N, C-alpha and C positions, 0 to 999 in steps of 0.2 A: 462707471463713467468717471475716468480719472480727471477729467477737466472739471467736473461738478464735485468731485471729492466724495462719491458714494459708491457703494456696490450692494447688490440685491442678492440674497440667498435664493438659490434655485429650489430649495427644498421646502422652506417655510415662508418664502416671499417677503421677509423682513428686510428693510432698507437699513444699511449701516454705513458709518462714516469710514472712509478709506484713509489709510495712513501708510507711512513707509514707502515700500517699492511700488505700491499700487498708485500713488500720486504722480508717477512719472508719465510723460506723454509717450514714452517708448514702451509698448506692451512687453516687448521682448526682455525687458529688464526685470519683469515680474514672473518668477518661476511658476507660480500657480496658474498664470495665464497661458504658459507655454508647454507645460508638461503634464502628462496624465498622471504621474506618480511624483510625489514630493516628499522628502525626508526631512524631519525636523529633529535636530540633536540637542538635547539639553545636558550639558556636562555638569556633573554634581561636584561640589567642594570635595577636595581629597581624592578625586578619581585618578585612575592611572591608565596606561596604555594596556591594550589587550595582552601584548607580549609580556609585560611585567606583572600582570595581576595574577595573584594566586587563585587557581581555579577552585571552586566548590568540590567537596569531596566526591570522588568516583568509587564506588564500591564494585569491585570485581569479585563475583561469586562463582567459584569453579567447582563443578562436580567432578570428584576424583574417583568415581566408580567404574570408569569405562574399562574396556579390554587393554591389556598391556600394550598391544600394537598401536591402538588409538591413542593411548596416553603418551607414547612416544611422539606421535604427530601432533597432539595437543601442545606438548611442551615445547616442540619446535616451533609452532606457530606462535605461542605465547612469547617466547623469548624474542622472535622478530618483532612483535607488536610492542613489547616493552622498550626495545632498543630504539624505535621510531617515534615514540611519544614524547611531546615537549617536556622539558624540565619542570615547568609550572604546573604540570599535572598532578593534582593532590590525590594519592591513591590509597585506598584501603583494600586489603587482600583477605579474602575469605575463602577457605577450601571446606568441602563438607562430604561426608559420607553417612555413616550412622550418627555422627557428632559433628559440631561446627568447629572449625579452628580459625581463630582471628589472630592474625600475625602482627606482632609488634614491629613496626617498621621505622619508627621515628628515632634516628640515631642520636638526637639530643637528649632522649630520655632512656636509652638503652645503653648497655656496655658496648663500647665500640670495640670491633674486632671479634666479638663472639657471635656465633651462628644465631640468627633470628629465632626468637622464642613465639609461642602461640599460647593464647588462653583458649581452653577446650570447654564447649558447652554441649551437653547431651541434646540429641535431636529427637528423642523418643516421645516427648511430651511438649505441651504448649510452653512457650517461653514465659516465665513469671515476670511481674512487675519488676522484681528485684534483679532478675538476670538482665533485663532491658536497661534498668537504671545503671547497672555496673558497666554494661557495655558502653553507655553513652558517657559515663564519667571517665572511662579509659580511652575514649576516642583520641585524645591527643597522642596516645601511644601507638594506635594502629594507623593514623593518617600522617603522611608526610609527602612533601613534594618529591617527585619522582627523581629530580636532579640530586637529592640527597639520600635516597634509598634505592636507586637502581640496582646496586650490587646486592643488597639485601633481598629484593624481590626476585632477582635472578637466582639467588641460592635457594630460595623457597621453591620456585618452580622446578628447578633441577632435582630437588629432594622429593618431589611427588612419586610416590610408589603405588602399583596396582593393589587394589584391595578386594578381597572376597572373590578371588579368581575361580573358586570351585563352584560358584553359584552363577546361573544365567544373569546376564546383564540387567534385565528388567526386574529381576527378584532381589538384587542386592540391596542391603539396607541403605536408603538415600533419603535423607531428611530435607527434602527440597522445599517444603512448605515453611519450615523452621528457618532454613537458611535465607529465604526470601524475606520473611519477617524481620529478621535480624539486619539484613542489608538495608531494608527500608528504614529502619529505626536510626541507623548510623548515617544514612544519606540525607535524611530530612532535615537535620540540624534543628535550630530553633523555628523553622518556617512553619510548622504545623501550629506550634504554640501561638504564634502571632496571628494566625488566620491568613485568609487570602488577600493579596494586595495586587490586583492587576493594574497595569498602567492605564490611567484615564487622563484625558486632557485637563491641564490645569493642576494636576496632582504631582507634586515633587516627592523627594525623598526615596530611599532605597532600602527595602527590607533585605534582611540577610538571605542571599540566594541559596535555594536548596541544591543538593547534589543530584547524582544520577546513580542507577544500579545497572550493571551489565551482568546477566545470569547466563552461565553456560551449563545446559543440562543434557546428560547423556541417557536420561531415562525417566520414568515417573517417580513421584513421591511414594515410597514404600513404607515409611515409618514416620510418625509424628503427625502433626496437623496437615491437612491437605491430602491424605492418603485415600486412594480410591482402589477398590478391587480390580484386578488386571483384566477379569472377564468383562467388566462394565467398560473399561477403556476400549476394548476391541469391538464392542458391538456396534453394529451400524443401524440398528433399528430400535434403539432405546427411546422410549417416550421422553419428551422434553422434560416432563415433571419429575422423572426418576432421579435424574441428576441434580435438578434445581433443589430438591428437598434434602439432599445429602449434605453432611457436614462439610466435606471437602468443597463442594461448591460454595458454601457460605463462607468459608475460610478465604478462598481466592477472591470472592466478591469484597469481602472486608479489606484485604490486601490492595485490591484495585482502588477502593474508595479512600483508603489511607494514603496511597501514592498520589491520587488525584488532588486530595486536600492539601497535602504537603507540597505539591508542585515537583515531586520527584519523577523523573522519567525513567522508566524501566524498559530495557532491551533484553529479550530473550532469544538466545541461539540454542536450539534443539538439534544436537548433532549425534549421529550414530544410527544404528539399525534399530534400537529400541524406541518405540514410540513413547514421547514424554508426557502424554495427556495434555497436549496443547489446546484441546478444547476448553480446559479449565484455565491454563496459564495464559491463554490469549486475552482474557479479560483484563489482566494487569497492564500489559503494554498498550492495549486499546484505550483504556481509561486514562493512562498517565501520558499518552502521546509518543510512546515508544514504538519499537517494532518487534516483530517476531519472524524468525526465520529457521527453516529446517533444511539441513544439509546431511548428506550420507556420510561425510568424513571431514576431517580437519585438513583440507587441501589449501592451495594458494589462495583461492577466492574467499576462504574463511578468514585467513589472516588479514587480507585486505579489507574485508568487511568489517572485522572487529576493530581494526585501527580506525576506520571511519566512524564507527559507532561510538568509540571513545572520545572522538574529537568533533562530533557533528552539532555539538550544543552552540546555539546563537545567543542565548540569553536565558531569562527567566521572568516569571510573573507577568506573562503576556495577556493582553486583552485585544478583543477586536469588536469594532462597532460598525453598524450599517445605517446608512441614510438613503432613502429612496424618494422619488418624486411622489406627490399625492396621486393615489390611484394604483400605486405599486406597492405590494406588501411583501414582507419577508416570510416565506412559507416554511422553509426548513434549512438548517445548516448541518451538513453531514461531515464528520471527520473528528480529528482529536480536539474536541472542544465541548463545553457544556454552557448553558445559560447562566448568567450572573444573577442568582436569585436575590431579589430585593435591592438591586442596584439602582442608582438614580438615572441610568441611561436605560430605556426600555429595550434597546437591541443590542446590549452589550453581552459579550460572550467571553468566557475564559478559555485561554488556550491551554491545552493539556501539554505543557512543555513548549519550548521554543526551539524547534530543531530544524536544521537544513534538510530540505527534501519533503517536508510536510506539505500536505494540500488539504484544502477545504473545498466541499461542494456546496454552492448557495443556490437555493431554488426560490424564485420569485413568483408572485402571483398577481395577475392583472385583475384588479378589484373594481375597476370602473371603465365606463367608455373613454377611450383616448382619442376618439376621432378628431377632436379639435386641436390636437397638439402635433407639433412637428417632431419634437424630441422629448425623451423622458431621461432621468439621470440616476446613476447609482454611485454612491460613494462608500468606500471601504477605508476605515482608519484602523490600523493595527499598531500597538505600542508594546514595548517590552524594555525590561532592564538589561543592559549589557553587563557582562562579567567585569568590565573595566570601571563601572561606576557611573555610567551615563544612561540616560532615558532617550530611547529612539521611537519616534512616531512617524509612520509611513501612511501618507494619505494618497489614495488612488481614486480618481474620479473618471467615470465613463459616461459619454454621451451616446444614447441609443436612439436611432431613428424609429418613428412610428410611421407604418405604410399601410394603405389599403390595397396595394398592389400584390396579388398572389405571387407573381413572377419575382418581384423584388423581395417579398418575404422568404421564399424558398432559396433564393440566391444567397441571402444574408445568413440563413441558418446554417450552423456547422453540424452536420448530422453525426459526427463522431463525438463531438461534446454532448449532443443531446443523448447519444447512446450511453456515454459515460455517467451522465447525471441519473438516468433511468436505472443503469446497473447499480450505482451506489445506493439509490433509494430501495431497490429490490434486496440488495445484499444486507442492507441495514435491517430491513424487516426479518430477513433470514437469520441474522445474528441474534436478534431478540426472541425469535421463536424456536431457537435450537436447531435449525435446518442441518447443521454440520453432522449431527448424529441422529436426527429424526427423518426417516424417509418420507413419511406423510407430509411434514411441513415443507420439506424440499420439493415434493411433487405439486404441491399447491402453488408454490412460488413459480416453478417452471411453467404451469399452466397459465399464470397471470401475465407472464412475459409475453406470450402470444397474443393476449388480449390487448396489451399495450400497443402492438403493432397494428391490430385491428382498429383501435380508437384513432390512431394517426392516420390510417389510410382513409377512414370514413371522413375525416376533417379535411384532408388535403388531396385525396386520391380522386380518380375518375370512376364514377359508378358504372357497372356492367350488369345487364340482366342475364342470369343463367337459367335456361329452361331445364325442367326435370322431366323424367320419363313417366312419372306417376300421374293418374287421373285426379287424384284428390290432393296433390302436393303442389302448392302455389310456387311460382318461380321466386328465387331469392337472388339478391344482388350481391355481387363481389365487387372489390375495388382494386384498381391498378395504382400501385404505389408510384409516385414521380421518381424518375431515375436519380434525382438529386439525393434522395433518402434511401438509396440502396445501401450505403454504409451503415445506416441505423438498423436496417433489416438484418444485415450480416452480423452486426454486433449483438443484437438481441438473440439471434439464432445461436451464435456461439456461446453466449451467456448461459442459455438454458440447457446446453449439452456439454459444456466444458467443465473444467476442474473446480470451478468456484462453486457451482450448485449442482453439477451433474455427477457422472460416475467416473470421470477420467481420474480423478484422485480417489483412490479406493479407500483410504483409511480416514475416519472422522477427524483424526489429528490434523491431516493435511488440509481438509476442507476448512476447518476452523482457522488455520493459519492463513489461508488464501482470503477468506472473508475478512479477517481482521486487517490484513494487509491492503486489500483493495480500498477500504474505507479511507485510509490515510495516504494512498499512493498519489503521486503527481500524475498529470494527464498522460505523460508518455508511457510511464510504467503500467498505469491503469489500462490504458488501451491495449497493451500487449497482454495483460492478464484476462481481459474480456474476450478479445478476438487475437489469437496467435498470428505471427507473421512467419512466412516460409520462404527460404531462399534455396536455390539449386546452384550447384558449381558447374560453371561451363569449362570443360576441361580444355578447350581450345584456347581460351583467353585467360584461364585460371582466375576468372572473376566470378562473382556471385550476383545472381539475378533473382529479383523477388517475382513469385508467382502466387496464385490464390492458394490458401491452405487447404487443399482438397486432396483426396487419395489419389486421383488419376495423375497428379503431378509426381508421384513416387513411383508409378509403375515402371518407368524407364531405367530405374536402379541408379540414377545420377547421386552423388553426394549431396546431402541436404543439411540445412540448419533450420530448426524450428524454435522460434523465440516465443515462449509462453509467459514472459514476465519474471516470475521468480524461478522458472525451470527453463533451461536451454538443451534441446536434445540434438546431438550431432550424429547423423547416419553417414557412415563411411562409404556406402553404396556398394554396388556390385562390381566385379572386375571390369565388365564391359562399359558400365556406367562411369567408371573412373577414367576411361580414356587412356589407360597405360600408366596412370600415376599410382604409386604405391599406397597402400592403406595408411601407412605412418605419415607420408607426405600429405595426404588428404586430411588426416587428423590434425596435423600441425597447422595446415592452412585454415582449417575450420576453427580451431581455437584462437587463432590470430584474428579472425574475422569476428568471432564472438566477443573477444576483448575490445574490439572497436565499437560495436554496437552497445555494449553494456558498460562503457565508461562512465563512472559516476553514479551508477546505480546502487541503491541502498535500500534493502539488503541486496548483496550481489546474488545473481542467479546460481542456482545449483546446476552444474553442467555434467551432462551424461553422454557417453560416446557409445553408440550402439551399431549393430550391423544387420542387414536385412536377413530375415530367416531365424534369428535368435529370439529368445523369450523376451529380452529387454527391448526388442523392437516395438513392443506394444506402447512404449512410452511416446513413440512417434506416431504410430497408426491411430492411437485412441484420441489424439488431439487434433488430427486433420478431419475434415468433414467428408462425409460420403458423397460421391458424385459419380461413380463409375456406372451406376444404373441408368443415368440419364442418357437420352439420345445423343448422337453426335452434335446435332444441331443445338440442343440446349446446352451442351458443354461448351460449344464454341461461342455461344451468345452470352452466357453468364460467367464462364471461367475461361476466358480466351488464352491467358498466358499459360495456366496449367495444361489446357488441352494442347496448345502448340508444343509445349515441352514434350508431352507424350507422343505426339506425332513426329517430332524430330527425332526422338529415341527409336521409334519404330522404323523411320526412314533409314537411320544408320545401321540397321540390322540387329538391333537389340530384341531379345525376346522379352516382351512386356509381361511383368508378373500380374497374377490375379489379384483383384482387390479383396481385402478381407471380407468374409461373409458377415453381413450385419442386417438387422431388421430396423435400424435407426432411419429416420426420415432424412431425406436430402433437404436443402434450404428451400427448394421450390415446392416440394410436398408439404413441408411444414407450414410454410406461408399460406398455401392453399387450404390447409386445415382450418385456418382462421379467416378464409374467405378474402385472402389478399393474393393478388397476382403480382409477381415481380417482373418488371420489364427487363429487356435485354440491356447489357451494360452501355451500349452505344445508341440506345433508342431515345436520343435527345429531341427529334422532331416531334414524336408523339407527345413528349413531356410539354413542349411549347404549345401545341394545340390544346392539350388538357388544361394547362393554366389559363389559356385565353377564355376558357368556358367556366372556369372555377371562380366563385365568389367567397371571398373570406368574410368571417364576422367582423364587424366594424372595429378599426383601431388595434390592429395586431402590432406587437413590438417586433421590429425586424431582425434583431440580433441579440 
């Protein structure tokens, strides 16, 4: 009430004196009353602009043990990245094989004109306190603004030579664990010694910002700390306790904890044909707020992604706080953060890095009857230190309507968001239980996914009695899911069969990467990782149209693009399906389309081009769901666009391919296994009638 000069807090009910902009009789002059999100910027004395501020050190750790042909591609990509980075990027360059080479890049402390020199440390044993202290004392020699050392970095990259070429890539001496430990020690600066200092309301001052580590690995650690037997890396049925008890897992757990305490963000790029044991490596970027990405080679997307990785930092020492109306509790926060133990704010969480593209999933819990309320409120306050010396606090307040109407409730619910929240909670459990390499743990999680769908159907679905043929078996009920929640059912079905928890990603390394990436992925990327999207090329219009990602869509042989988040598969199609277009022209058009749908995605997707009938076509067929065994009526009612595409191809004279033989359940059969019946895509009239009969528990939140 600006006329009376007071305002009341919606969370605690306390009345406060109004001041400043709140005292105006024009509410539009008060940003807090007009906007859902408001930023508060506190400039610190001596601050600089972002363009002039010298960035915290970035340690680029490069694995030099790849094959000669891959090394040529790596050097080309690195030179392009170095050319494009801003001059104020403070770079530390570390290359490693059996030993670590720390390059002296600072021209002010080295002889100008001479080739860069390196300090070499053995990687066969744990780094001693003396080794680490010597490295830190010499940091001024290793770190320099790129504007003053670009030429020296270029010389170092060009001088990289293939090593141990007579040994298979995976078996070459590679001190990956020691290299990551040294990189963390150099990047953390004094941040770890001073403890954690998240941004909190009313707290000023700026701790020295920590740096970041970008690790490029072309294989697993084979010497020194963190080494695991290669047979263990490849096993797909290793019990979770086997790796947990190993010294390697303990080493990487310690590295992840060190990175988190220091606020150092670690990005890992596993590139090449040799698995880098990312099941262990994934813990470090997950705890530090970084990313992990697997690529088959050092192509253009790798270079673009590495550039973005080196420049995606938005700040440091971030914290996030939550406020909710009475009766609404904070149940779980998923993503790159952890609770602030012992903090003065009960719902304060520390951000593991402040990086562009990160996402948190927040799960709320209704703890009391909300029947008497019209609205409840959620407020999120996130703060961080910018690298230019300021403190930025962002306050977002959301008003959520409370309803007793089932129709209003289901209309307001976003089923895709519900699916993503469930998916992240399930994958979080999977990461804790070692489901990436433990078949039994993964099977339990997949079974739990179906039970989630069953519980939702029981709450908001329409019950139907099913009679059985036995004399001594009682009839049991099944539930028809409202059509509004079909996207939820499709997302859960794809999650239990897809690459994140299923068998589409065959190697434990890939599943570990996908699980770590999903937990931190933004909603757009996470949706693709859970449930892929499929587009077919219309040769008559040269445009791409989206269809349901099921096998019947591919039977006509049309060129296709499958977007699974971190992997995009391009099928060049059959000659008839291409409609006279050459395979090269189709591939170029598909790559252009992929570039448009993946713009700004970090990490960038790995793109694979395949042709029907080739072994690599499995990357496409394993990720689309089976539907060929369904009746024509079922396909038309549940997958109308894919069914229409197959019918159009048959009408044009194309010989439809046979769907791959599989014992996998289709979507409808899988749901029926949990006593849930899925309505047709267009069955809205039945949904309206069911909602009229449905009674929700009292006081549901509508969105």
